[in-house]
Every structure is written in structure tokens, then in C-alpha cells.
All heavy atoms as an XYZ file, in Angstrom:
806
protein
N     -11.619    -78.081    167.685
C     -10.174    -77.881    167.497
C      -9.847    -78.051    166.056
O     -10.461    -78.802    165.319
C      -9.373    -78.847    168.372
C      -9.538    -78.563    169.792
S      -8.389    -79.504    170.927
C      -8.070    -81.041    170.122
N      -8.900    -77.391    165.591
C      -8.393    -77.550    164.251
C      -6.905    -77.424    164.253
O      -6.279    -76.728    165.125
C      -8.995    -76.590    163.283
C      -8.726    -75.178    163.599
C      -7.643    -74.467    163.051
C      -9.513    -74.464    164.480
C      -7.347    -73.197    163.373
C      -9.298    -73.131    164.776
C      -8.131    -72.486    164.193
N      -6.177    -78.099    163.323
C      -4.763    -78.128    163.351
C      -4.237    -76.796    162.627
O      -4.892    -76.318    161.756
C      -4.346    -79.307    162.521
C      -5.506    -79.624    161.760
C      -6.698    -79.162    162.465
N      -3.097    -76.254    163.039
C      -2.551    -75.129    162.351
C      -1.043    -75.144    162.504
O      -0.538    -75.785    163.428
C      -3.142    -73.846    162.875
C      -3.122    -73.650    164.429
C      -3.981    -74.220    165.285
C      -2.246    -72.824    165.193
N      -3.761    -73.794    166.559
C      -2.720    -72.941    166.521
C      -1.251    -71.933    164.880
C      -2.057    -72.207    167.523
C      -0.636    -71.234    165.899
C      -1.047    -71.391    167.192
N      -0.390    -74.514    161.566
C       1.090    -74.442    161.574
C       1.531    -73.012    161.835
O       0.891    -72.063    161.327
C       1.704    -74.857    160.243
C       3.173    -74.652    160.214
C       1.315    -76.348    159.972
N       2.383    -72.852    162.765
C       2.888    -71.546    163.214
C       4.389    -71.569    163.303
O       5.004    -72.358    164.022
C       2.293    -71.159    164.477
S       2.898    -69.672    165.275
N       5.076    -70.748    162.561
C       6.553    -70.646    162.499
C       7.176    -72.038    162.401
O       7.991    -72.462    163.181
C       6.966    -69.963    163.822
C       6.607    -68.478    163.815
O       6.129    -67.897    162.798
N       6.689    -67.907    164.927
N       6.613    -72.872    161.431
C       7.114    -74.147    161.040
C       6.881    -75.230    162.150
O       7.342    -76.349    162.071
C       8.666    -74.110    160.801
C       9.078    -73.108    159.818
C       8.550    -73.323    158.486
O       8.576    -74.470    157.967
N       8.053    -72.273    157.833
N       5.917    -74.940    163.114
C       5.630    -75.918    164.119
C       4.124    -76.250    164.064
O       3.335    -75.353    163.893
C       5.953    -75.357    165.532
C       5.830    -76.496    166.625
C       6.385    -75.933    167.942
O       6.977    -74.892    168.005
N       6.110    -76.776    168.983
N       3.738    -77.580    164.174
C       2.361    -77.949    164.140
C       1.715    -77.846    165.498
O       2.314    -78.327    166.491
C       2.317    -79.379    163.617
C       0.903    -80.033    163.522
C       0.001    -79.287    162.523
C       1.021    -81.528    163.259
N       0.571    -77.237    165.561
C      -0.203    -77.152    166.818
C      -1.751    -77.577    166.590
O      -2.087    -77.717    165.445
C      -0.330    -75.707    167.227
C       1.022    -75.039    167.550
C       1.752    -74.402    166.542
C       1.496    -75.016    168.858
C       2.963    -73.798    166.947
C       2.722    -74.368    169.163
C       3.488    -73.765    168.163
O       4.638    -73.165    168.482
N      -2.311    -77.858    167.685
C      -3.783    -77.952    167.607
C      -4.307    -76.611    167.949
O      -3.494    -75.731    168.382
C      -4.359    -79.032    168.562
O      -4.210    -78.535    169.899
N      -5.635    -76.362    167.947
C      -6.087    -75.022    168.263
C      -6.006    -74.740    169.779
O      -6.196    -73.711    170.199
C      -7.572    -74.911    167.806
O      -8.381    -75.840    168.431
N      -5.744    -75.751    170.569
C      -5.465    -75.626    171.965
C      -4.033    -76.210    172.227
O      -3.810    -77.350    172.058
C      -6.479    -76.314    172.781
C      -7.792    -75.626    172.778
C      -8.229    -75.508    174.196
N      -9.417    -74.651    174.350
C      -9.340    -73.446    174.747
N      -8.228    -72.792    174.947
N     -10.439    -72.716    174.922
N      -3.202    -75.376    172.790
C      -1.863    -75.814    173.020
C      -1.406    -75.266    174.395
O      -1.950    -74.307    174.867
C      -0.860    -75.259    172.008
C      -0.935    -75.990    170.621
C      -0.457    -77.426    170.738
O       0.542    -77.706    171.515
O      -0.973    -78.280    170.039
N      -0.316    -75.865    174.879
C       0.205    -75.334    176.140
C       1.221    -74.286    175.752
O       2.054    -74.383    174.813
C       0.984    -76.537    176.857
C       0.119    -77.514    177.464
C       0.993    -78.593    178.218
C      -0.869    -76.956    178.495
N       1.141    -73.197    176.558
C       2.177    -72.116    176.358
C       3.532    -72.554    176.914
O       3.643    -73.629    177.536
N       4.542    -71.754    176.634
C       5.882    -72.227    177.138
C       5.969    -72.294    178.580
O       6.716    -73.072    179.194
C       6.881    -71.122    176.685
C       7.116    -71.217    175.206
C       8.366    -70.580    174.810
N       8.570    -70.823    173.392
C       9.072    -69.971    172.493
N       9.379    -68.760    172.866
N       9.253    -70.313    171.308
N       5.101    -71.547    179.361
C       5.118    -71.667    180.808
C       4.148    -72.816    181.347
O       3.960    -72.886    182.478
C       4.742    -70.323    181.453
C       3.402    -69.891    181.028
O       2.703    -70.577    180.250
O       3.004    -68.832    181.563
N       3.615    -73.578    180.435
C       2.785    -74.707    180.806
C       1.267    -74.309    180.940
O       0.453    -75.200    181.213
N       0.975    -73.032    180.719
C      -0.496    -72.605    180.726
C      -1.153    -72.948    179.428
O      -0.478    -72.963    178.377
C      -0.606    -71.093    181.086
O       0.136    -70.393    180.084
C      -0.083    -70.796    182.417
N      -2.467    -73.115    179.413
C      -3.163    -73.370    178.171
C      -3.336    -72.070    177.410
O      -3.596    -71.077    177.930
C      -4.504    -73.957    178.491
C      -4.337    -75.430    178.749
C      -5.486    -76.232    178.624
N      -6.066    -76.920    177.516
C      -5.447    -77.831    176.737
N      -4.222    -77.991    176.756
N      -6.161    -78.444    175.875
N      -3.036    -72.129    176.101
C      -3.252    -71.041    175.228
C      -4.116    -71.428    174.052
O      -3.993    -72.591    173.556
C      -1.936    -70.510    174.705
C      -0.960    -69.971    175.749
S       0.540    -69.348    174.995
C      -0.067    -67.895    174.183
N      -4.951    -70.601    173.657
C      -5.707    -70.966    172.352
C      -5.188    -70.104    171.281
O      -4.321    -69.256    171.489
C      -7.250    -70.865    172.596
C      -7.666    -69.371    172.872
O      -6.877    -68.482    172.656
O      -8.815    -69.182    173.347
N      -5.643    -70.304    170.041
C      -5.194    -69.578    168.882
C      -5.305    -68.065    169.064
O      -4.373    -67.342    168.770
C      -5.977    -70.083    167.607
C      -5.596    -69.416    166.329
C      -4.101    -69.646    166.058
C      -6.408    -70.016    165.259
N      -6.437    -67.671    169.574
C      -6.628    -66.183    169.829
C      -5.576    -65.686    170.803
O      -5.040    -64.585    170.608
C      -8.089    -65.909    170.364
C      -8.236    -64.445    170.648
C      -9.059    -66.273    169.220
N      -5.297    -66.385    171.858
C      -4.322    -65.983    172.821
C      -2.965    -65.901    172.266
O      -2.266    -64.977    172.588
N      -2.608    -66.785    171.396
C      -1.327    -66.742    170.757
C      -1.239    -65.582    169.880
O      -0.234    -64.907    169.862
C      -1.076    -68.085    169.930
C       0.184    -67.975    169.070
C      -1.003    -69.272    170.883
N      -2.278    -65.326    169.069
C      -2.267    -64.160    168.169
C      -2.125    -62.844    168.948
O      -1.498    -61.905    168.583
C      -3.464    -64.133    167.297
C      -3.532    -65.232    166.241
C      -4.832    -65.248    165.471
C      -2.308    -65.084    165.270
N      -2.794    -62.804    170.178
C      -2.839    -61.582    170.942
C      -1.487    -61.332    171.564
O      -1.161    -60.243    171.927
C      -3.903    -61.624    171.972
C      -5.296    -61.438    171.444
O      -5.483    -60.862    170.345
N      -6.316    -61.957    172.026
N      -0.721    -62.373    171.840
C       0.588    -62.141    172.464
C       1.724    -62.020    171.496
O       2.809    -61.553    171.855
C       0.884    -63.430    173.391
O       0.894    -64.619    172.655
C      -0.088    -63.473    174.557
N       1.582    -62.485    170.232
C       2.663    -62.323    169.251
C       2.007    -62.044    167.933
O       1.617    -62.894    167.253
C       3.394    -63.636    169.216
C       4.717    -63.487    168.352
O       4.776    -62.575    167.515
N       5.600    -64.522    168.407
N       2.026    -60.754    167.485
C       1.409    -60.345    166.259
C       2.292    -60.555    165.009
O       1.747    -60.389    163.930
C       1.113    -58.868    166.334
C       0.168    -58.474    167.523
N      -1.112    -58.772    167.433
C       0.359    -57.886    168.729
C      -1.680    -58.410    168.595
N      -0.814    -57.893    169.416
N       3.488    -61.087    165.166
C       4.335    -61.406    164.036
C       4.169    -62.905    163.581
O       4.858    -63.246    162.690
C       5.768    -61.091    164.358
O       6.239    -61.939    165.355
N       3.243    -63.677    164.255
C       3.142    -65.112    163.855
C       2.439    -65.232    162.583
O       1.522    -64.516    162.264
C       2.343    -65.727    164.982
C       3.232    -65.862    166.247
C       1.824    -67.035    164.577
C       2.464    -66.563    167.408
N       2.899    -66.180    161.775
C       2.306    -66.504    160.505
C       1.603    -67.865    160.715
O       2.222    -68.838    161.071
C       3.295    -66.614    159.376
C       2.717    -66.968    158.094
C       3.756    -66.849    156.972
N       3.142    -67.252    155.793
C       3.727    -68.198    154.960
N       4.812    -68.741    155.261
N       3.050    -68.569    153.921
N       0.324    -67.840    160.520
C      -0.543    -69.098    160.628
C      -0.921    -69.607    159.365
O      -1.396    -68.930    158.475
C      -1.744    -68.760    161.574
C      -1.206    -68.405    162.973
C      -2.632    -69.987    161.653
C      -2.339    -68.029    163.883
N      -0.729    -70.987    159.198
C      -1.189    -71.613    158.006
C      -2.180    -72.739    158.377
O      -1.806    -73.785    158.901
C       0.048    -72.330    157.264
C       1.089    -71.216    157.003
C      -0.402    -72.973    155.997
C       2.486    -71.813    156.647
N      -3.508    -72.572    158.037
C      -4.394    -73.683    158.351
C      -4.044    -74.880    157.483
O      -3.615    -74.708    156.359
C      -5.752    -73.071    157.982
C      -5.524    -71.610    157.970
C      -4.105    -71.407    157.532
N      -4.205    -76.056    158.054
C      -3.904    -77.257    157.411
C      -5.119    -77.763    156.601
O      -6.245    -77.800    157.247
C      -3.434    -78.369    158.319
C      -2.100    -77.953    159.048
C      -1.745    -79.057    160.006
C      -0.981    -77.715    158.029
N      -5.020    -78.200    155.355
C      -6.174    -78.584    154.604
C      -6.579    -80.067    154.866
O      -6.362    -80.884    154.126
C      -5.681    -78.424    153.142
C      -4.179    -78.672    153.221
C      -3.805    -78.145    154.587
N      -7.220    -80.273    155.944
C      -7.701    -81.563    156.352
C      -9.034    -81.858    155.704
O      -9.927    -81.021    155.608
C      -7.769    -81.734    157.829
S      -6.108    -81.565    158.582
N      -9.312    -83.087    155.365
C     -10.507    -83.558    154.822
C     -11.228    -84.406    155.803
O     -10.579    -85.111    156.633
C     -10.309    -84.364    153.484
C      -9.701    -83.567    152.380
C      -9.604    -84.429    151.125
C      -8.876    -85.735    151.394
N      -8.541    -86.592    150.248
N     -12.599    -84.424    155.837
C     -13.226    -85.383    156.763
C     -12.964    -86.870    156.407
O     -12.676    -87.146    155.250
C     -14.779    -85.088    156.386
C     -14.794    -83.788    155.816
C     -13.526    -83.625    155.011
N     -12.772    -87.656    157.476
C     -12.484    -89.061    157.167
C     -13.736    -89.724    156.570
O     -14.866    -89.370    156.888
C     -12.163    -89.749    158.586
N     -13.516    -90.731    155.803
C     -14.507    -91.501    155.159
C     -15.253    -92.463    156.204
O     -14.557    -92.805    157.216
C     -14.034    -92.349    154.068
O     -13.229    -93.368    154.537
N     -16.373    -92.983    155.890
C     -17.031    -93.945    156.716
C     -16.102    -95.219    156.945
O     -15.949    -95.675    158.081
C     -18.398    -94.369    156.182
C     -19.135    -95.329    157.044
C     -20.545    -95.691    156.493
N     -21.163    -96.488    157.534
C     -22.422    -96.431    157.770
N     -23.245    -95.681    157.054
N     -22.970    -97.194    158.710
N     -15.571    -95.614    155.808
C     -14.665    -96.798    155.826
C     -13.532    -96.596    156.840
O     -13.235    -97.466    157.644
C     -14.147    -97.093    154.492
C     -13.255    -98.238    154.426
C     -12.743    -98.488    152.963
O     -12.937    -97.706    152.105
N     -12.138    -99.684    152.715
N     -12.924    -95.471    156.832
C     -11.841    -95.169    157.720
C     -12.273    -95.058    159.164
O     -11.627    -95.704    160.082
C     -11.162    -93.740    157.350
O     -10.651    -93.903    155.967
C     -10.062    -93.418    158.268
N     -13.394    -94.392    159.381
C     -13.892    -94.234    160.803
C     -14.320    -95.628    161.335
O     -14.046    -95.902    162.494
C     -15.104    -93.323    160.757
C     -14.604    -91.874    160.505
C     -15.838    -93.324    162.174
C     -15.679    -90.847    160.271
N     -14.844    -96.472    160.547
C     -15.232    -97.807    160.987
C     -14.092    -98.796    161.298
O     -14.199    -99.909    161.756
C     -16.241    -98.446    160.068
C     -17.600    -97.729    160.203
C     -18.765    -98.274    159.325
O     -18.484    -99.288    158.575
O     -19.823    -97.785    159.390
N     -12.883    -98.318    161.053
C     -11.657    -99.003    161.468
C     -11.496    -98.966    162.935
O     -10.902    -99.755    163.576
C     -10.418    -98.581    160.711
C     -10.318    -98.779    159.195
C      -9.095    -98.129    158.625
C     -10.295   -100.286    158.957
N     -12.042    -97.931    163.495
C     -11.883    -97.660    164.952
C     -13.246    -97.713    165.687
O     -13.290    -97.927    166.942
C     -11.255    -96.300    165.257
N     -14.370    -97.474    164.975
C     -15.713    -97.421    165.571
C     -16.686    -98.369    164.878
O     -16.505    -98.711    163.713
C     -16.250    -96.015    165.526
C     -15.456    -95.022    166.332
N     -15.402    -94.990    167.664
C     -14.574    -94.135    165.922
C     -14.584    -93.970    168.079
N     -14.017    -93.423    167.038
N     -17.688    -98.759    165.624
C     -18.638    -99.671    165.062
C     -19.558    -98.948    164.041
O     -19.752    -97.770    164.165
C     -19.563   -100.292    166.229
O     -20.405    -99.228    166.694
N     -20.184    -99.648    163.135
C     -21.235    -99.053    162.246
C     -22.344    -98.347    162.939
O     -22.791    -97.264    162.569
C     -21.693   -100.236    161.350
C     -20.581   -101.262    161.474
C     -19.943   -101.061    162.811
N     -22.704    -98.991    164.094
C     -23.793    -98.335    164.956
C     -23.372    -96.951    165.467
O     -24.118    -95.971    165.504
C     -24.193    -99.239    166.070
C     -24.856   -100.569    165.613
C     -23.809   -101.682    165.172
O     -22.633   -101.475    165.459
O     -24.168   -102.584    164.453
N     -22.037    -96.885    165.962
C     -21.594    -95.612    166.465
C     -21.557    -94.494    165.338
O     -21.980    -93.440    165.482
C     -20.203    -95.798    167.023
C     -19.572    -94.542    167.587
N     -19.948    -94.010    168.731
C     -18.597    -93.691    166.989
C     -19.245    -92.914    168.909
N     -18.483    -92.727    167.928
N     -21.053    -94.919    164.182
C     -21.027    -94.035    163.054
C     -22.415    -93.555    162.677
O     -22.670    -92.328    162.611
C     -20.431    -94.750    161.761
C     -20.417    -93.917    160.571
C     -19.248    -93.022    160.383
C     -21.449    -93.772    159.673
C     -19.126    -92.260    159.203
C     -21.326    -92.911    158.559
C     -20.182    -92.187    158.352
O     -20.158    -91.341    157.311
N     -23.423    -94.455    162.696
C     -24.720    -94.099    162.331
C     -25.365    -93.064    163.372
O     -26.046    -92.102    163.087
C     -25.714    -95.311    162.137
N     -25.089    -93.415    164.663
C     -25.595    -92.519    165.729
C     -25.014    -91.148    165.615
O     -25.712    -90.164    165.774
C     -25.275    -93.171    167.080
C     -25.811    -92.381    168.228
C     -25.631    -93.116    169.639
N     -24.274    -93.490    169.862
C     -23.750    -94.728    169.954
N     -24.510    -95.682    169.648
N     -22.527    -94.955    170.161
N     -23.720    -91.022    165.374
C     -23.108    -89.736    165.230
C     -23.617    -88.967    163.937
O     -23.855    -87.853    164.039
C     -21.554    -89.859    165.157
C     -20.892    -90.263    166.392
S     -21.126    -89.150    167.749
C     -22.333    -90.068    168.761
N     -23.763    -89.705    162.910
C     -24.302    -89.059    161.631
C     -25.741    -88.463    161.920
O     -26.067    -87.400    161.371
C     -24.387    -90.063    160.532
C     -24.688    -89.426    159.201
C     -24.506    -90.347    158.015
C     -24.719    -89.600    156.785
N     -24.564    -90.423    155.599
N     -26.501    -89.166    162.713
C     -27.943    -88.675    162.920
C     -27.928    -87.467    163.756
O     -28.945    -86.691    163.672
C     -28.658    -89.746    163.742
C     -29.310    -90.886    162.973
C     -30.352    -91.621    163.659
N     -30.013    -91.990    165.015
C     -29.338    -93.213    165.230
N     -28.904    -93.952    164.397
N     -29.038    -93.416    166.533
N     -26.876    -87.092    164.460
C     -26.884    -85.764    165.217
C     -27.054    -84.558    164.350
O     -27.656    -83.604    164.821
C     -25.556    -85.576    166.083
O     -24.468    -85.530    165.157
C     -25.330    -86.736    167.085
N     -26.737    -84.635    163.133
C     -26.945    -83.494    162.265
C     -28.388    -83.225    161.897
O     -28.787    -82.160    161.446
C     -26.080    -83.604    160.918
O     -26.555    -84.798    160.250
N     -29.214    -84.213    162.192
C     -30.646    -84.154    161.865
C     -31.605    -84.036    162.994
O     -32.768    -83.823    162.879
C     -31.100    -85.382    160.966
C     -30.262    -85.459    159.709
C     -30.378    -86.829    159.054
O     -31.047    -87.687    159.578
O     -29.872    -86.986    157.914
N     -31.044    -84.177    164.222
C     -31.895    -84.222    165.445
C     -32.266    -82.811    165.901
O     -31.533    -81.836    165.684
C     -31.137    -84.905    166.499
C     -30.782    -86.434    166.297
C     -29.986    -87.027    167.451
C     -32.087    -87.197    166.071
N     -33.342    -82.705    166.715
C     -33.668    -81.476    167.226
C     -32.925    -81.178    168.447
O     -32.195    -81.964    169.011
C     -35.265    -81.558    167.686
O     -35.364    -82.435    168.816
C     -36.120    -81.931    166.519
N     -32.973    -79.941    168.940
C     -32.216    -79.601    170.148
C     -32.590    -80.464    171.299
O     -31.748    -80.856    172.132
C     -32.454    -78.043    170.379
O     -31.994    -77.262    169.311
C     -31.656    -77.608    171.657
N     -33.853    -80.665    171.452
C     -34.341    -81.439    172.573
C     -33.759    -82.917    172.518
O     -33.332    -83.516    173.521
C     -35.854    -81.531    172.605
C     -36.411    -82.052    173.841
C     -37.981    -81.951    173.839
C     -38.420    -81.609    175.213
N     -39.813    -81.305    175.286
N     -33.734    -83.460    171.353
C     -33.144    -84.872    171.132
C     -31.667    -84.811    171.395
O     -31.187    -85.791    172.121
C     -33.442    -85.348    169.670
C     -34.918    -85.611    169.465
C     -35.148    -85.849    167.960
O     -34.663    -85.128    167.100
N     -35.981    -86.904    167.688
N     -31.001    -83.813    171.007
C     -29.573    -83.699    171.268
C     -29.275    -83.557    172.755
O     -28.319    -84.159    173.238
C     -28.942    -82.592    170.427
C     -28.949    -82.731    168.984
C     -28.686    -81.454    168.270
C     -27.815    -83.749    168.535
N     -30.025    -82.773    173.395
C     -29.910    -82.617    174.849
C     -30.132    -83.895    175.579
O     -29.431    -84.207    176.588
C     -30.816    -81.481    175.352
C     -30.443    -80.140    174.972
C     -31.490    -79.063    175.318
O     -32.630    -79.395    175.608
N     -31.052    -77.865    175.304
N     -31.020    -84.766    175.120
C     -31.351    -86.023    175.813
C     -30.069    -87.003    175.618
O     -29.871    -87.787    176.400
C     -32.540    -86.682    175.180
N     -29.275    -86.804    174.466
C     -28.208    -87.636    174.249
C     -26.951    -87.235    175.086
O     -26.094    -88.004    175.339
C     -27.766    -87.653    172.800
C     -28.623    -88.291    171.814
S     -28.056    -88.077    170.124
C     -26.494    -88.971    170.151
N     -26.925    -85.879    175.359
C     -25.723    -85.343    176.034
C     -25.566    -85.811    177.414
O     -26.361    -85.862    178.196
C     -25.800    -83.781    175.953
O     -25.910    -83.388    174.636
C     -24.639    -83.067    176.618
N     -24.285    -86.176    177.701
C     -23.828    -86.588    179.023
C     -22.920    -85.472    179.531
O     -21.853    -85.381    179.026
C     -23.136    -87.977    178.980
C     -22.546    -88.346    180.320
O     -22.707    -87.593    181.291
O     -21.990    -89.461    180.413
N     -23.349    -84.711    180.563
C     -22.576    -83.578    180.943
C     -21.175    -83.904    181.341
O     -20.237    -83.136    181.352
C     -23.335    -82.952    182.097
C     -24.476    -83.923    182.474
C     -24.479    -84.860    181.338
N     -20.868    -85.186    181.798
C     -19.626    -85.628    182.140
C     -18.747    -86.178    180.995
O     -17.581    -86.647    181.230
C     -19.636    -86.698    183.270
C     -20.236    -86.060    184.534
O     -19.991    -84.919    184.773
O     -20.970    -86.815    185.242
N     -19.374    -86.274    179.830
C     -18.675    -86.888    178.743
C     -18.637    -86.019    177.465
O     -17.536    -85.592    177.056
C     -19.355    -88.205    178.380
C     -18.582    -89.002    177.323
O     -17.389    -88.906    177.205
O     -19.306    -89.808    176.641
N     -19.729    -85.866    176.826
C     -19.744    -85.254    175.462
C     -21.008    -84.356    175.314
O     -22.071    -84.811    175.645
C     -19.724    -86.325    174.429
C     -19.601    -85.964    173.009
C     -18.379    -85.138    172.674
C     -19.700    -87.178    172.052
N     -20.820    -83.262    174.668
C     -21.944    -82.314    174.330
C     -22.214    -82.544    172.868
O     -21.277    -82.492    172.035
C     -21.522    -80.891    174.584
C     -22.477    -79.921    173.996
C     -23.679    -79.617    174.721
C     -22.143    -79.239    172.803
C     -24.551    -78.680    174.163
C     -23.147    -78.360    172.230
C     -24.261    -78.131    172.930
O     -25.192    -77.154    172.401
N     -23.481    -82.865    172.516
C     -23.826    -83.106    171.167
C     -24.536    -81.850    170.551
O     -25.298    -81.234    171.307
C     -24.828    -84.291    171.050
C     -24.133    -85.646    171.321
C     -24.310    -86.117    172.612
C     -23.482    -86.345    170.381
C     -23.721    -87.323    172.950
C     -22.868    -87.539    170.804
C     -23.073    -88.057    171.989
O     -22.443    -89.278    172.339
N     -24.316    -81.563    169.289
C     -25.074    -80.588    168.566
C     -25.155    -80.987    167.163
O     -24.637    -82.058    166.807
C     -24.470    -79.103    168.748
C     -23.057    -79.056    168.297
O     -22.815    -79.470    167.116
N     -22.128    -78.559    169.070
N     -25.758    -80.149    166.314
C     -25.941    -80.461    164.916
C     -24.687    -80.462    164.107
O     -24.612    -81.027    163.037
C     -26.953    -79.555    164.246
C     -28.386    -79.723    164.757
O     -28.951    -78.822    165.289
N     -28.922    -80.970    164.735
N     -23.577    -80.036    164.711
C     -22.215    -80.056    164.035
C     -21.349    -81.187    164.600
O     -20.158    -81.259    164.230
C     -21.627    -78.692    164.255
C     -22.304    -77.633    163.567
C     -23.207    -76.722    164.198
C     -22.393    -77.363    162.116
N     -23.723    -75.906    163.160
C     -23.187    -76.265    161.884
C     -21.702    -77.954    161.068
C     -23.519    -75.812    160.646
C     -21.990    -77.445    159.782
C     -22.818    -76.400    159.607
N     -21.793    -81.995    165.538
C     -21.008    -83.033    166.136
C     -20.414    -83.946    165.006
O     -19.162    -84.232    165.060
C     -21.828    -83.809    167.149
O     -22.213    -82.970    168.204
C     -21.023    -85.029    167.669
N     -21.183    -84.443    164.144
C     -20.752    -85.398    163.109
C     -19.742    -84.751    162.275
O     -18.658    -85.264    161.897
C     -21.895    -85.860    162.282
C     -21.551    -86.844    161.162
C     -21.079    -88.164    161.507
C     -21.549    -86.446    159.862
C     -20.714    -89.003    160.532
C     -21.156    -87.310    158.825
C     -20.696    -88.664    159.231
N     -20.011    -83.482    161.784
C     -19.080    -82.753    160.946
C     -17.761    -82.591    161.589
O     -16.655    -82.805    161.053
C     -19.669    -81.465    160.455
O     -18.796    -80.728    159.718
N     -17.730    -82.143    162.900
C     -16.546    -81.927    163.671
C     -15.812    -83.241    163.893
O     -14.560    -83.249    163.708
C     -16.855    -81.260    165.001
N     -16.517    -84.322    164.184
C     -15.834    -85.572    164.451
C     -15.119    -86.122    163.209
O     -13.999    -86.684    163.235
C     -16.881    -86.593    165.031
N     -15.839    -86.037    162.051
C     -15.228    -86.646    160.797
C     -14.113    -85.741    160.388
O     -13.055    -86.322    159.893
C     -16.244    -86.717    159.700
O     -16.847    -85.468    159.421
C     -17.306    -87.754    160.043
N     -14.085    -84.499    160.604
C     -13.018    -83.585    160.243
C     -11.775    -83.902    161.207
O     -10.599    -83.952    160.752
C     -13.361    -82.124    160.283
C     -12.278    -81.157    159.861
C     -11.973    -81.413    158.426
C     -12.862    -79.683    159.973
N     -12.131    -84.045    162.505
C     -11.056    -84.423    163.475
C     -10.371    -85.762    163.057
O      -9.152    -85.865    163.073
C     -11.556    -84.421    164.835
N     -11.191    -86.714    162.822
C     -10.639    -87.968    162.356
C      -9.820    -87.924    161.128
O      -8.752    -88.447    160.993
C     -11.789    -89.063    162.242
N     -10.317    -87.110    160.181
C      -9.583    -86.884    158.922
C      -8.235    -86.152    159.216
O      -7.269    -86.516    158.545
N      -8.202    -85.261    160.100
C      -7.043    -84.582    160.466
C      -6.013    -85.502    161.039
O      -4.754    -85.441    160.720
N      -6.428    -86.469    161.855
C      -5.434    -87.483    162.387
C      -4.895    -88.301    161.293
O      -3.682    -88.633    161.207
C      -6.266    -88.415    163.479
C      -5.338    -89.556    163.850
C      -6.573    -87.543    164.640
N      -5.761    -88.664    160.337
C      -5.258    -89.612    159.228
C      -4.468    -88.865    158.123
O      -3.484    -89.259    157.698
C      -6.472    -90.360    158.590
C      -6.168    -91.130    157.415
C      -7.207    -91.185    159.587
N      -5.043    -87.712    157.732
C      -4.503    -86.928    156.558
C      -3.389    -85.952    156.811
O      -2.523    -85.657    156.070
C      -5.639    -86.219    155.852
C      -6.731    -87.081    155.410
C      -6.478    -87.735    154.035
O      -5.728    -87.157    153.198
O      -7.119    -88.793    153.773
N      -3.515    -85.263    158.053
C      -2.540    -84.149    158.320
C      -1.393    -84.703    158.973
O      -0.607    -84.471    159.620
C      -3.315    -83.124    159.099
S      -4.540    -82.189    158.171
């Protein structure tokens, strides 16, 4: 997910439509071609910021995901919780940065 601004309103990349149904960015664009979208310039959160909410061990485990093999990532993945891939750390730090900076 990434934050975006549309017609002066802040959204995430997944939002509820006016009728309560889930809409994604593509769905919004497909239903209203006059929308102006402005991506927000979020930066990844620093280790120091992330460790205000998470342990150093958690930070290190997430950082390692960018270097693990597919087999190692699959072993970490809990189908009822979280899917890990080589972009997990990058996505997580950007999401945390979005919360703090945007």
C-alpha cells in the first residue's frame, strides 16, 4: 500500500468506496477519469524510529528478508499472518516512514 492524495483528500492505496465496498487505486481511476492523483513523498523510517515500536531483534529479522532465498522466506511465512519476500523490509520501512512523515 502507498498513500496518495486525490481531489484534496488523503487515501491509502486501498480505500472503501462511497457504498462501503473496497476500491483500489486502479478501480478508482477506472471509475473516474477526471481524478488528479498526487503520490506522497514518503521516506523509509530509520532504524532508530522503528525501534521505538519494535525490538532490535525484530528489526534485524525483517532486514534479513532482503537477503534470504525463496525457500528461506517460505519457511518464515505464516499463511494466517504475513507473507515474506525480498521486498518485505523495504515495504515495511516505507510504510513506517509514511506513518511518521506523511
